[in-house]
mmCIF file as gemmi writes it, N, C-alpha and C atoms, coordinates in Angstrom:
data_model
loop_
_atom_site.group_PDB
_atom_site.id
_atom_site.type_symbol
_atom_site.label_atom_id
_atom_site.label_alt_id
_atom_site.label_comp_id
_atom_site.label_asym_id
_atom_site.label_entity_id
_atom_site.label_seq_id
_atom_site.pdbx_PDB_ins_code
_atom_site.Cartn_x
_atom_site.Cartn_y
_atom_site.Cartn_z
_atom_site.occupancy
_atom_site.B_iso_or_equiv
_atom_site.pdbx_formal_charge
_atom_site.auth_seq_id
_atom_site.auth_asym_id
_atom_site.pdbx_PDB_model_num
ATOM 1 N N . PRO Axp A 1 ? -1.552 3.804 -12.43 1 0 ? 1 A 1
ATOM 2 C CA . PRO Axp A 1 ? -0.941 5.129 -12.585 1 0 ? 1 A 1
ATOM 3 C C . PRO Axp A 1 ? -0.518 5.372 -14.031 1 0 ? 1 A 1
ATOM 4 N N . ASN Axp A 2 ? -1.209 6.32 -14.641 1 0 ? 2 A 1
ATOM 5 C CA . ASN Axp A 2 ? -0.885 6.61 -16.031 1 0 ? 2 A 1
ATOM 6 C C . ASN Axp A 2 ? -0.64 8.096 -16.268 1 0 ? 2 A 1
ATOM 7 N N . GLY Axp A 3 ? -0.561 8.861 -15.18 1 0 ? 3 A 1
ATOM 8 C CA . GLY Axp A 3 ? -0.259 10.275 -15.293 1 0 ? 3 A 1
ATOM 9 C C . GLY Axp A 3 ? -1.447 11.171 -15.542 1 0 ? 3 A 1
ATOM 10 N N . ASP Axp A 4 ? -2.676 10.624 -15.483 1 0 ? 4 A 1
ATOM 11 C CA . ASP Axp A 4 ? -3.849 11.467 -15.723 1 0 ? 4 A 1
ATOM 12 C C . ASP Axp A 4 ? -4.371 12.155 -14.466 1 0 ? 4 A 1
ATOM 13 N N . GLY Axp A 5 ? -3.717 11.896 -13.319 1 0 ? 5 A 1
ATOM 14 C CA . GLY Axp A 5 ? -4.119 12.541 -12.07 1 0 ? 5 A 1
ATOM 15 C C . GLY Axp A 5 ? -5.21 11.827 -11.302 1 0 ? 5 A 1
ATOM 16 N N . THR Axp A 6 ? -5.715 10.714 -11.831 1 0 ? 6 A 1
ATOM 17 C CA . THR Axp A 6 ? -6.756 9.942 -11.17 1 0 ? 6 A 1
ATOM 18 C C . THR Axp A 6 ? -6.233 8.558 -10.827 1 0 ? 6 A 1
ATOM 19 N N . ASN Axp A 7 ? -6.442 8.138 -9.592 1 0 ? 7 A 1
ATOM 20 C CA . ASN Axp A 7 ? -6.02 6.799 -9.141 1 0 ? 7 A 1
ATOM 21 C C . ASN Axp A 7 ? -4.542 6.532 -9.412 1 0 ? 7 A 1
ATOM 22 N N . GLU Axp A 8 ? -3.705 7.485 -9.069 1 0 ? 8 A 1
ATOM 23 C CA . GLU Axp A 8 ? -2.276 7.37 -9.317 1 0 ? 8 A 1
ATOM 24 C C . GLU Axp A 8 ? -1.539 6.596 -8.233 1 0 ? 8 A 1
ATOM 25 N N . THR Axp A 9 ? -2.142 6.5 -7.039 1 0 ? 9 A 1
ATOM 26 C CA . THR Axp A 9 ? -1.474 5.826 -5.925 1 0 ? 9 A 1
ATOM 27 C C . THR Axp A 9 ? -2.47 4.998 -5.12 1 0 ? 9 A 1
ATOM 28 N N . LEU Axp A 10 ? -1.924 4.034 -4.398 1 0 ? 10 A 1
ATOM 29 C CA . LEU Axp A 10 ? -2.688 3.241 -3.435 1 0 ? 10 A 1
ATOM 30 C C . LEU Axp A 10 ? -2.289 3.765 -2.062 1 0 ? 10 A 1
ATOM 31 N N . GLN Axp A 11 ? -3.199 4.495 -1.414 1 0 ? 11 A 1
ATOM 32 C CA . GLN Axp A 11 ? -2.911 5.146 -0.146 1 0 ? 11 A 1
ATOM 33 C C . GLN Axp A 11 ? -3.636 4.46 1.008 1 0 ? 11 A 1
ATOM 34 N N . VAL Axp A 12 ? -3.045 4.548 2.2 1 0 ? 12 A 1
ATOM 35 C CA . VAL Axp A 12 ? -3.636 3.976 3.415 1 0 ? 12 A 1
ATOM 36 C C . VAL Axp A 12 ? -4.054 5.128 4.317 1 0 ? 12 A 1
ATOM 37 N N . PHE Axp A 13 ? -5.339 5.486 4.255 1 0 ? 13 A 1
ATOM 38 C CA . PHE Axp A 13 ? -5.842 6.571 5.093 1 0 ? 13 A 1
ATOM 39 C C . PHE Axp A 13 ? -6.147 6.049 6.489 1 0 ? 13 A 1
ATOM 40 N N . GLY Axp A 14 ? -5.931 6.88 7.494 1 0 ? 14 A 1
ATOM 41 C CA . GLY Axp A 14 ? -6.148 6.483 8.876 1 0 ? 14 A 1
ATOM 42 C C . GLY Axp A 14 ? -4.894 5.947 9.528 1 0 ? 14 A 1
ATOM 43 N N . ALA Axp A 15 ? -3.844 5.78 8.764 1 0 ? 15 A 1
ATOM 44 C CA . ALA Axp A 15 ? -2.599 5.239 9.294 1 0 ? 15 A 1
ATOM 45 C C . ALA Axp A 15 ? -1.882 6.228 10.202 1 0 ? 15 A 1
ATOM 46 N N . MET Axp A 16 ? -2.171 7.512 10.036 1 0 ? 16 A 1
ATOM 47 C CA . MET Axp A 16 ? -1.474 8.548 10.816 1 0 ? 16 A 1
ATOM 48 C C . MET Axp A 16 ? -1.645 8.355 12.316 1 0 ? 16 A 1
ATOM 49 N N . ASP Axp A 17 ? -2.79 7.818 12.73 1 0 ? 17 A 1
ATOM 50 C CA . ASP Axp A 17 ? -3.059 7.646 14.153 1 0 ? 17 A 1
ATOM 51 C C . ASP Axp A 17 ? -2.591 6.299 14.688 1 0 ? 17 A 1
ATOM 52 N N . ALA Axp A 18 ? -2.075 5.459 13.823 1 0 ? 18 A 1
ATOM 53 C CA . ALA Axp A 18 ? -1.628 4.123 14.247 1 0 ? 18 A 1
ATOM 54 C C . ALA Axp A 18 ? -0.251 4.201 14.906 1 0 ? 18 A 1
ATOM 55 N N . GLN Axp A 19 ? -0.036 3.28 15.834 1 0 ? 19 A 1
ATOM 56 C CA . GLN Axp A 19 ? 1.255 3.233 16.519 1 0 ? 19 A 1
ATOM 57 C C . GLN Axp A 19 ? 2.275 2.404 15.753 1 0 ? 19 A 1
ATOM 58 N N . GLU Axp A 20 ? 1.804 1.398 15.06 1 0 ? 20 A 1
ATOM 59 C CA . GLU Axp A 20 ? 2.676 0.558 14.252 1 0 ? 20 A 1
ATOM 60 C C . GLU Axp A 20 ? 2.039 0.403 12.887 1 0 ? 20 A 1
ATOM 61 N N . VAL Axp A 21 ? 2.857 0.469 11.843 1 0 ? 21 A 1
ATOM 62 C CA . VAL Axp A 21 ? 2.353 0.305 10.487 1 0 ? 21 A 1
ATOM 63 C C . VAL Axp A 21 ? 3.409 -0.41 9.648 1 0 ? 21 A 1
ATOM 64 N N . VAL Axp A 22 ? 2.983 -1.446 8.948 1 0 ? 22 A 1
ATOM 65 C CA . VAL Axp A 22 ? 3.818 -2.093 7.933 1 0 ? 22 A 1
ATOM 66 C C . VAL Axp A 22 ? 2.9 -2.393 6.756 1 0 ? 22 A 1
ATOM 67 N N . PHE Axp A 23 ? 3.161 -1.748 5.63 1 0 ? 23 A 1
ATOM 68 C CA . PHE Axp A 23 ? 2.386 -1.961 4.412 1 0 ? 23 A 1
ATOM 69 C C . PHE Axp A 23 ? 3.323 -2.492 3.344 1 0 ? 23 A 1
ATOM 70 N N . GLU Axp A 24 ? 2.945 -3.649 2.762 1 0 ? 24 A 1
ATOM 71 C CA . GLU Axp A 24 ? 3.795 -4.274 1.753 1 0 ? 24 A 1
ATOM 72 C C . GLU Axp A 24 ? 2.961 -4.636 0.529 1 0 ? 24 A 1
ATOM 73 N N . VAL Axp A 25 ? 3.608 -4.619 -0.624 1 0 ? 25 A 1
ATOM 74 C CA . VAL Axp A 25 ? 2.984 -5.026 -1.882 1 0 ? 25 A 1
ATOM 75 C C . VAL Axp A 25 ? 3.903 -6.06 -2.521 1 0 ? 25 A 1
ATOM 76 N N . PHE Axp A 26 ? 3.286 -7.129 -3.059 1 0 ? 26 A 1
ATOM 77 C CA . PHE Axp A 26 ? 4.033 -8.237 -3.657 1 0 ? 26 A 1
ATOM 78 C C . PHE Axp A 26 ? 3.537 -8.491 -5.072 1 0 ? 26 A 1
ATOM 79 N N . ASP Axp A 27 ? 4.444 -8.949 -5.945 1 0 ? 27 A 1
ATOM 80 C CA . ASP Axp A 27 ? 4.037 -9.331 -7.293 1 0 ? 27 A 1
ATOM 81 C C . ASP Axp A 27 ? 3.497 -10.756 -7.27 1 0 ? 27 A 1
ATOM 82 N N . LYS Axp A 28 ? 3.075 -11.268 -8.415 1 0 ? 28 A 1
ATOM 83 C CA . LYS Axp A 28 ? 2.43 -12.588 -8.457 1 0 ? 28 A 1
ATOM 84 C C . LYS Axp A 28 ? 3.385 -13.728 -8.151 1 0 ? 28 A 1
ATOM 85 N N . GLN Axp A 29 ? 4.69 -13.474 -8.212 1 0 ? 29 A 1
ATOM 86 C CA . GLN Axp A 29 ? 5.669 -14.488 -7.835 1 0 ? 29 A 1
ATOM 87 C C . GLN Axp A 29 ? 5.989 -14.445 -6.332 1 0 ? 29 A 1
ATOM 88 N N . GLY Axp A 30 ? 5.404 -13.477 -5.628 1 0 ? 30 A 1
ATOM 89 C CA . GLY Axp A 30 ? 5.636 -13.349 -4.199 1 0 ? 30 A 1
ATOM 90 C C . GLY Axp A 30 ? 6.81 -12.473 -3.834 1 0 ? 30 A 1
ATOM 91 N N . ASN Axp A 31 ? 7.385 -11.783 -4.811 1 0 ? 31 A 1
ATOM 92 C CA . ASN Axp A 31 ? 8.489 -10.871 -4.545 1 0 ? 31 A 1
ATOM 93 C C . ASN Axp A 31 ? 7.956 -9.55 -4.011 1 0 ? 31 A 1
ATOM 94 N N . ARG Axp A 32 ? 8.531 -9.076 -2.929 1 0 ? 32 A 1
ATOM 95 C CA . ARG Axp A 32 ? 8.088 -7.789 -2.386 1 0 ? 32 A 1
ATOM 96 C C . ARG Axp A 32 ? 8.577 -6.678 -3.305 1 0 ? 32 A 1
ATOM 97 N N . VAL Axp A 33 ? 7.65 -5.829 -3.738 1 0 ? 33 A 1
ATOM 98 C CA . VAL Axp A 33 ? 7.986 -4.721 -4.621 1 0 ? 33 A 1
ATOM 99 C C . VAL Axp A 33 ? 7.875 -3.37 -3.918 1 0 ? 33 A 1
ATOM 100 N N . PHE Axp A 34 ? 7.264 -3.369 -2.729 1 0 ? 34 A 1
ATOM 101 C CA . PHE Axp A 34 ? 7.109 -2.124 -1.971 1 0 ? 34 A 1
ATOM 102 C C . PHE Axp A 34 ? 6.94 -2.456 -0.502 1 0 ? 34 A 1
ATOM 103 N N . LYS Axp A 35 ? 7.566 -1.634 0.345 1 0 ? 35 A 1
ATOM 104 C CA . LYS Axp A 35 ? 7.367 -1.758 1.793 1 0 ? 35 A 1
ATOM 105 C C . LYS Axp A 35 ? 7.495 -0.372 2.397 1 0 ? 35 A 1
ATOM 106 N N . SER Axp A 36 ? 6.581 -0.073 3.319 1 0 ? 36 A 1
ATOM 107 C CA . SER Axp A 36 ? 6.665 1.186 4.05 1 0 ? 36 A 1
ATOM 108 C C . SER Axp A 36 ? 6.215 0.97 5.487 1 0 ? 36 A 1
ATOM 109 N N . GLU Axp A 37 ? 6.951 1.576 6.382 1 0 ? 37 A 1
ATOM 110 C CA . GLU Axp A 37 ? 6.58 1.611 7.797 1 0 ? 37 A 1
ATOM 111 C C . GLU Axp A 37 ? 6.336 3.05 8.237 1 0 ? 37 A 1
ATOM 112 N N . ASP Axp A 38 ? 6.196 3.934 7.271 1 0 ? 38 A 1
ATOM 113 C CA . ASP Axp A 38 ? 6.015 5.363 7.505 1 0 ? 38 A 1
ATOM 114 C C . ASP Axp A 38 ? 4.542 5.726 7.299 1 0 ? 38 A 1
ATOM 115 N N . ALA Axp A 39 ? 3.801 5.849 8.392 1 0 ? 39 A 1
ATOM 116 C CA . ALA Axp A 39 ? 2.36 6.115 8.327 1 0 ? 39 A 1
ATOM 117 C C . ALA Axp A 39 ? 2.065 7.414 7.586 1 0 ? 39 A 1
ATOM 118 N N . GLN Axp A 40 ? 2.85 8.419 7.811 1 0 ? 40 A 1
ATOM 119 C CA . GLN Axp A 40 ? 2.617 9.713 7.157 1 0 ? 40 A 1
ATOM 120 C C . GLN Axp A 40 ? 2.785 9.584 5.641 1 0 ? 40 A 1
ATOM 121 N N . ALA Axp A 41 ? 3.815 8.89 5.201 1 0 ? 41 A 1
ATOM 122 C CA . ALA Axp A 41 ? 4.04 8.708 3.762 1 0 ? 41 A 1
ATOM 123 C C . ALA Axp A 41 ? 2.947 7.856 3.132 1 0 ? 41 A 1
ATOM 124 N N . LEU Axp A 42 ? 2.474 6.844 3.841 1 0 ? 42 A 1
ATOM 125 C CA . LEU Axp A 42 ? 1.42 5.982 3.303 1 0 ? 42 A 1
ATOM 126 C C . LEU Axp A 42 ? 0.137 6.755 3.056 1 0 ? 42 A 1
ATOM 127 N N . GLN Axp A 43 ? -0.169 7.671 3.951 1 0 ? 43 A 1
ATOM 128 C CA . GLN Axp A 43 ? -1.389 8.454 3.794 1 0 ? 43 A 1
ATOM 129 C C . GLN Axp A 43 ? -1.192 9.555 2.758 1 0 ? 43 A 1
ATOM 130 N N . ALA Axp A 44 ? -0.009 10.161 2.724 1 0 ? 44 A 1
ATOM 131 C CA . ALA Axp A 44 ? 0.226 11.278 1.814 1 0 ? 44 A 1
ATOM 132 C C . ALA Axp A 44 ? 0.53 10.835 0.386 1 0 ? 44 A 1
ATOM 133 N N . ARG Axp A 45 ? 1.375 9.791 0.239 1 0 ? 45 A 1
ATOM 134 C CA . ARG Axp A 45 ? 1.829 9.394 -1.09 1 0 ? 45 A 1
ATOM 135 C C . ARG Axp A 45 ? 1.432 7.971 -1.472 1 0 ? 45 A 1
ATOM 136 N N . GLY Axp A 46 ? 1.486 7.047 -0.532 1 0 ? 46 A 1
ATOM 137 C CA . GLY Axp A 46 ? 1.14 5.659 -0.822 1 0 ? 46 A 1
ATOM 138 C C . GLY Axp A 46 ? 2.11 4.996 -1.784 1 0 ? 46 A 1
ATOM 139 N N . TRP Axp A 47 ? 1.614 3.949 -2.447 1 0 ? 47 A 1
ATOM 140 C CA . TRP Axp A 47 ? 2.403 3.215 -3.442 1 0 ? 47 A 1
ATOM 141 C C . TRP Axp A 47 ? 1.983 3.674 -4.831 1 0 ? 47 A 1
ATOM 142 N N . ASP Axp A 48 ? 2.947 3.999 -5.656 1 0 ? 48 A 1
ATOM 143 C CA . ASP Axp A 48 ? 2.657 4.557 -6.976 1 0 ? 48 A 1
ATOM 144 C C . ASP Axp A 48 ? 2.858 3.578 -8.133 1 0 ? 48 A 1
ATOM 145 N N . GLY Axp A 49 ? 2.933 2.285 -7.844 1 0 ? 49 A 1
ATOM 146 C CA . GLY Axp A 49 ? 3.072 1.301 -8.912 1 0 ? 49 A 1
ATOM 147 C C . GLY Axp A 49 ? 4.489 1.146 -9.418 1 0 ? 49 A 1
ATOM 148 N N . THR Axp A 50 ? 5.46 1.586 -8.604 1 0 ? 50 A 1
ATOM 149 C CA . THR Axp A 50 ? 6.86 1.457 -8.996 1 0 ? 50 A 1
ATOM 150 C C . THR Axp A 50 ? 7.62 0.62 -7.975 1 0 ? 50 A 1
ATOM 151 N N . GLN Axp A 51 ? 8.789 0.166 -8.391 1 0 ? 51 A 1
ATOM 152 C CA . GLN Axp A 51 ? 9.725 -0.496 -7.5 1 0 ? 51 A 1
ATOM 153 C C . GLN Axp A 51 ? 11.073 0.172 -7.722 1 0 ? 51 A 1
ATOM 154 N N . ASN Axp A 52 ? 11.568 0.817 -6.683 1 0 ? 52 A 1
ATOM 155 C CA . ASN Axp A 52 ? 12.839 1.557 -6.771 1 0 ? 52 A 1
ATOM 156 C C . ASN Axp A 52 ? 12.841 2.54 -7.936 1 0 ? 52 A 1
ATOM 157 N N . GLY Axp A 53 ? 11.701 3.2 -8.153 1 0 ? 53 A 1
ATOM 158 C CA . GLY Axp A 53 ? 11.586 4.207 -9.193 1 0 ? 53 A 1
ATOM 159 C C . GLY Axp A 53 ? 11.251 3.689 -10.576 1 0 ? 53 A 1
ATOM 160 N N . ALA Axp A 54 ? 11.272 2.372 -10.77 1 0 ? 54 A 1
ATOM 161 C CA . ALA Axp A 54 ? 10.953 1.786 -12.077 1 0 ? 54 A 1
ATOM 162 C C . ALA Axp A 54 ? 9.479 1.386 -12.125 1 0 ? 54 A 1
ATOM 163 N N . LYS Axp A 55 ? 8.803 1.726 -13.219 1 0 ? 55 A 1
ATOM 164 C CA . LYS Axp A 55 ? 7.387 1.373 -13.373 1 0 ? 55 A 1
ATOM 165 C C . LYS Axp A 55 ? 7.234 -0.136 -13.46 1 0 ? 55 A 1
ATOM 166 N N . LEU Axp A 56 ? 6.327 -0.671 -12.656 1 0 ? 56 A 1
ATOM 167 C CA . LEU Axp A 56 ? 6.035 -2.101 -12.688 1 0 ? 56 A 1
ATOM 168 C C . LEU Axp A 56 ? 5.006 -2.394 -13.771 1 0 ? 56 A 1
ATOM 169 N N . PRO Axp A 57 ? 5.008 -3.616 -14.297 1 0 ? 57 A 1
ATOM 170 C CA . PRO Axp A 57 ? 4.065 -3.954 -15.362 1 0 ? 57 A 1
ATOM 171 C C . PRO Axp A 57 ? 2.624 -4.063 -14.852 1 0 ? 57 A 1
ATOM 172 N N . THR Axp A 58 ? 1.705 -3.884 -15.77 1 0 ? 58 A 1
ATOM 173 C CA . THR Axp A 58 ? 0.299 -4.093 -15.488 1 0 ? 58 A 1
ATOM 174 C C . THR Axp A 58 ? 0.111 -5.5 -14.932 1 0 ? 58 A 1
ATOM 175 N N . GLY Axp A 59 ? -0.763 -5.638 -13.955 1 0 ? 59 A 1
ATOM 176 C CA . GLY Axp A 59 ? -1.025 -6.953 -13.393 1 0 ? 59 A 1
ATOM 177 C C . GLY Axp A 59 ? -1.684 -6.862 -12.038 1 0 ? 59 A 1
ATOM 178 N N . ILE Axp A 60 ? -1.865 -8.015 -11.433 1 0 ? 60 A 1
ATOM 179 C CA . ILE Axp A 60 ? -2.465 -8.123 -10.103 1 0 ? 60 A 1
ATOM 180 C C . ILE Axp A 60 ? -1.341 -8.191 -9.075 1 0 ? 60 A 1
ATOM 181 N N . TYR Axp A 61 ? -1.466 -7.399 -8.021 1 0 ? 61 A 1
ATOM 182 C CA . TYR Axp A 61 ? -0.493 -7.361 -6.937 1 0 ? 61 A 1
ATOM 183 C C . TYR Axp A 61 ? -1.219 -7.628 -5.618 1 0 ? 61 A 1
ATOM 184 N N . PHE Axp A 62 ? -0.525 -8.279 -4.709 1 0 ? 62 A 1
ATOM 185 C CA . PHE Axp A 62 ? -1.06 -8.618 -3.388 1 0 ? 62 A 1
ATOM 186 C C . PHE Axp A 62 ? -0.536 -7.599 -2.394 1 0 ? 62 A 1
ATOM 187 N N . TRP Axp A 63 ? -1.4 -7.091 -1.525 1 0 ? 63 A 1
ATOM 188 C CA . TRP Axp A 63 ? -0.954 -6.173 -0.478 1 0 ? 63 A 1
ATOM 189 C C . TRP Axp A 63 ? -1.248 -6.746 0.9 1 0 ? 63 A 1
ATOM 190 N N . SER Axp A 64 ? -0.43 -6.335 1.846 1 0 ? 64 A 1
ATOM 191 C CA . SER Axp A 64 ? -0.571 -6.77 3.233 1 0 ? 64 A 1
ATOM 192 C C . SER Axp A 64 ? -0.369 -5.553 4.133 1 0 ? 64 A 1
ATOM 193 N N . LEU Axp A 65 ? -1.239 -5.421 5.122 1 0 ? 65 A 1
ATOM 194 C CA . LEU Axp A 65 ? -1.159 -4.306 6.065 1 0 ? 65 A 1
ATOM 195 C C . LEU Axp A 65 ? -1.161 -4.849 7.476 1 0 ? 65 A 1
ATOM 196 N N . ARG Axp A 66 ? -0.147 -4.477 8.225 1 0 ? 66 A 1
ATOM 197 C CA . ARG Axp A 66 ? -0.086 -4.83 9.645 1 0 ? 66 A 1
ATOM 198 C C . ARG Axp A 66 ? 0.063 -3.529 10.427 1 0 ? 66 A 1
ATOM 199 N N . GLY Axp A 67 ? -0.689 -3.434 11.49 1 0 ? 67 A 1
ATOM 200 C CA . GLY Axp A 67 ? -0.591 -2.241 12.313 1 0 ? 67 A 1
ATOM 201 C C . GLY Axp A 67 ? -1.651 -2.26 13.39 1 0 ? 67 A 1
ATOM 202 N N . ARG Axp A 68 ? -1.499 -1.338 14.333 1 0 ? 68 A 1
ATOM 203 C CA . ARG Axp A 68 ? -2.479 -1.254 15.411 1 0 ? 68 A 1
ATOM 204 C C . ARG Axp A 68 ? -2.526 0.177 15.926 1 0 ? 68 A 1
ATOM 205 N N . TYR Axp A 69 ? -3.648 0.461 16.537 1 0 ? 69 A 1
ATOM 206 C CA . TYR Axp A 69 ? -3.843 1.765 17.178 1 0 ? 69 A 1
ATOM 207 C C . TYR Axp A 69 ? -3.486 1.65 18.655 1 0 ? 69 A 1
ATOM 208 N N . ALA Axp A 70 ? -3.445 2.76 19.346 1 0 ? 70 A 1
ATOM 209 C CA . ALA Axp A 70 ? -3.071 2.797 20.762 1 0 ? 70 A 1
ATOM 210 C C . ALA Axp A 70 ? -3.984 1.926 21.619 1 0 ? 70 A 1
ATOM 211 N N . ASP Axp A 71 ? -5.246 1.807 21.237 1 0 ? 71 A 1
ATOM 212 C CA . ASP Axp A 71 ? -6.185 0.991 22.028 1 0 ? 71 A 1
ATOM 213 C C . ASP Axp A 71 ? -6.082 -0.502 21.712 1 0 ? 71 A 1
ATOM 214 N N . GLY Axp A 72 ? -5.17 -0.87 20.802 1 0 ? 72 A 1
ATOM 215 C CA . GLY Axp A 72 ? -4.959 -2.271 20.465 1 0 ? 72 A 1
ATOM 216 C C . GLY Axp A 72 ? -5.748 -2.748 19.258 1 0 ? 72 A 1
ATOM 217 N N . SER Axp A 73 ? -6.672 -1.93 18.762 1 0 ? 73 A 1
ATOM 218 C CA . SER Axp A 73 ? -7.45 -2.35 17.595 1 0 ? 73 A 1
ATOM 219 C C . SER Axp A 73 ? -6.565 -2.333 16.347 1 0 ? 73 A 1
ATOM 220 N N . PRO Axp A 74 ? -6.835 -3.241 15.42 1 0 ? 74 A 1
ATOM 221 C CA . PRO Axp A 74 ? -5.969 -3.353 14.242 1 0 ? 74 A 1
ATOM 222 C C . PRO Axp A 74 ? -6.206 -2.235 13.228 1 0 ? 74 A 1
ATOM 223 N N . LEU Axp A 75 ? -5.162 -1.884 12.527 1 0 ? 75 A 1
ATOM 224 C CA . LEU Axp A 75 ? -5.251 -0.97 11.4 1 0 ? 75 A 1
ATOM 225 C C . LEU Axp A 75 ? -5.668 -1.802 10.189 1 0 ? 75 A 1
ATOM 226 N N . LEU Axp A 76 ? -6.762 -1.425 9.548 1 0 ? 76 A 1
ATOM 227 C CA . LEU Axp A 76 ? -7.276 -2.177 8.409 1 0 ? 76 A 1
ATOM 228 C C . LEU Axp A 76 ? -7.437 -1.262 7.205 1 0 ? 76 A 1
ATOM 229 N N . PHE Axp A 77 ? -7.394 -1.831 6.021 1 0 ? 77 A 1
ATOM 230 C CA . PHE Axp A 77 ? -7.57 -1.125 4.761 1 0 ? 77 A 1
ATOM 231 C C . PHE Axp A 77 ? -8.859 -1.63 4.148 1 0 ? 77 A 1
ATOM 232 N N . ASP Axp A 78 ? -9.883 -0.795 4.095 1 0 ? 78 A 1
ATOM 233 C CA . ASP Axp A 78 ? -11.214 -1.215 3.646 1 0 ? 78 A 1
ATOM 234 C C . ASP Axp A 78 ? -11.709 -2.42 4.436 1 0 ? 78 A 1
ATOM 235 N N . GLY Axp A 79 ? -11.402 -2.456 5.742 1 0 ? 79 A 1
ATOM 236 C CA . GLY Axp A 79 ? -11.863 -3.525 6.618 1 0 ? 79 A 1
ATOM 237 C C . GLY Axp A 79 ? -11.057 -4.805 6.54 1 0 ? 79 A 1
ATOM 238 N N . ARG Axp A 80 ? -9.958 -4.794 5.806 1 0 ? 80 A 1
ATOM 239 C CA . ARG Axp A 80 ? -9.157 -6.01 5.634 1 0 ? 80 A 1
ATOM 240 C C . ARG Axp A 80 ? -7.677 -5.737 5.907 1 0 ? 80 A 1
ATOM 241 N N . SER Axp A 81 ? -6.951 -6.817 6.189 1 0 ? 81 A 1
ATOM 242 C CA . SER Axp A 81 ? -5.511 -6.689 6.405 1 0 ? 81 A 1
ATOM 243 C C . SER Axp A 81 ? -4.704 -7.202 5.211 1 0 ? 81 A 1
ATOM 244 N N . THR Axp A 82 ? -5.376 -7.828 4.242 1 0 ? 82 A 1
ATOM 245 C CA . THR Axp A 82 ? -4.728 -8.286 3.01 1 0 ? 82 A 1
ATOM 246 C C . THR Axp A 82 ? -5.702 -8.133 1.853 1 0 ? 82 A 1
ATOM 247 N N . GLY Axp A 83 ? -5.17 -8.107 0.656 1 0 ? 83 A 1
ATOM 248 C CA . GLY Axp A 83 ? -6.033 -8.027 -0.509 1 0 ? 83 A 1
ATOM 249 C C . GLY Axp A 83 ? -5.225 -7.935 -1.784 1 0 ? 83 A 1
ATOM 250 N N . TYR Axp A 84 ? -5.939 -7.692 -2.863 1 0 ? 84 A 1
ATOM 251 C CA . TYR Axp A 84 ? -5.322 -7.59 -4.182 1 0 ? 84 A 1
ATOM 252 C C . TYR Axp A 84 ? -5.656 -6.246 -4.795 1 0 ? 84 A 1
ATOM 253 N N . VAL Axp A 85 ? -4.759 -5.778 -5.628 1 0 ? 85 A 1
ATOM 254 C CA . VAL Axp A 85 ? -5.002 -4.551 -6.383 1 0 ? 85 A 1
ATOM 255 C C . VAL Axp A 85 ? -4.542 -4.808 -7.815 1 0 ? 85 A 1
ATOM 256 N N . GLN Axp A 86 ? -5.304 -4.303 -8.763 1 0 ? 86 A 1
ATOM 257 C CA . GLN Axp A 86 ? -4.919 -4.439 -10.162 1 0 ? 86 A 1
ATOM 258 C C . GLN Axp A 86 ? -4.228 -3.152 -10.605 1 0 ? 86 A 1
ATOM 259 N N . LEU Axp A 87 ? -3.015 -3.308 -11.07 1 0 ? 87 A 1
ATOM 260 C CA . LEU Axp A 87 ? -2.237 -2.173 -11.556 1 0 ? 87 A 1
ATOM 261 C C . LEU Axp A 87 ? -2.459 -2.05 -13.064 1 0 ? 87 A 1
ATOM 262 N N . LEU Axp A 88 ? -2.985 -0.908 -13.48 1 0 ? 88 A 1
ATOM 263 C CA . LEU Axp A 88 ? -3.231 -0.633 -14.898 1 0 ? 88 A 1
ATOM 264 C C . LEU Axp A 88 ? -2.447 0.604 -15.295 1 0 ? 88 A 1
ATOM 265 N N . ARG Axp A 89 ? -1.98 0.603 -16.492 1 0 ? 89 A 1
ATOM 266 C CA . ARG Axp A 89 ? -1.255 1.774 -17.012 1 0 ? 89 A 1
ATOM 267 C C . ARG Axp A 89 ? -1.946 2.276 -18.256 1 0 ? 89 A 1
């Protein structure tokens, strides 16, 4: 997120239909820097590379997604429940 209007957030699309959602982002030391259980917010706004309003430094962050749909199938992000994202400014 650098304010140019492109790739400003990490959003979880498809979460609106899920019954349970927990999306977390961790820094390289394993500290949680973001957590949301709000499916609507995850799809609309996502994570913007901040922690409590403060811009986080450039680097690699680990994300984890837990959730399920009414039929019991898991909520996945690009087919996965965990992964990495590189934050660039």
